[in-house]
C-alpha positions as CSV (number, residue, x, y, z in Angstrom):
1,X,98.4,92.7,82.6
2,X,100.5,92.5,85.8
3,X,98.9,90.8,88.7
4,X,99.1,91.5,92.5
5,X,101.0,88.8,94.4
6,X,100.9,88.2,98.1
7,X,104.0,88.9,100.2
8,X,106.4,86.1,101.0
9,X,107.6,85.8,104.7
10,X,110.8,87.8,104.1
11,X,108.8,90.7,102.5
12,X,106.3,90.6,105.3
13,X,109.1,91.0,107.9
14,X,110.6,94.0,106.0
15,X,107.2,95.7,105.7
16,X,106.4,95.2,109.4
17,X,109.8,96.9,110.3
18,X,109.0,99.8,108.0
19,X,105.5,100.3,109.4
20,X,106.8,100.1,113.0
21,X,109.4,102.8,112.2
22,X,107.4,105.2,110.0
23,X,103.6,104.9,110.6
24,X,101.3,105.7,113.5
25,X,100.9,103.1,116.2
26,X,97.1,103.1,116.1
27,X,96.7,102.3,112.4
28,X,95.8,99.2,110.5
29,X,97.5,97.7,107.4
30,X,94.7,97.1,105.0
31,X,96.5,95.9,101.9
32,X,100.1,94.8,101.0
33,X,101.3,93.2,97.8
34,X,104.0,93.0,95.1
35,X,103.4,93.3,91.4
36,X,104.1,90.3,89.3
37,X,107.5,90.7,87.6
38,X,108.7,93.4,90.1
39,X,109.8,91.8,93.4
40,X,111.9,94.9,94.2
41,X,109.0,96.9,95.9
42,X,106.1,96.3,98.2
43,X,103.0,98.4,97.8
44,X,100.8,98.9,100.9
45,X,97.9,100.8,102.3
46,X,97.9,101.9,105.9
47,X,94.8,103.5,107.6
48,X,94.9,105.3,110.9
49,X,92.3,107.6,112.5
50,X,94.4,110.6,111.3
51,X,95.4,109.6,107.8
52,X,95.4,107.0,105.0
53,X,98.8,106.2,103.5
54,X,99.4,104.5,100.2
55,X,103.1,103.7,100.2
56,X,105.9,101.8,98.6
57,X,108.9,100.1,100.3
58,X,111.8,99.4,98.0
59,X,113.7,96.2,98.9
């Protein structure tokens, strides 16, 4: 079974840039992680008053 892993500092910076560019300003990042064995994508959940987004950033 693959496990969720926390983001490293470089992945965190990439995710923040993505969210700043694509998501609403008044939302909150509620979850962000990578999957063990697949460091090529970041999975996240972003919640704002208007929508909830479950997204993937490919790095």
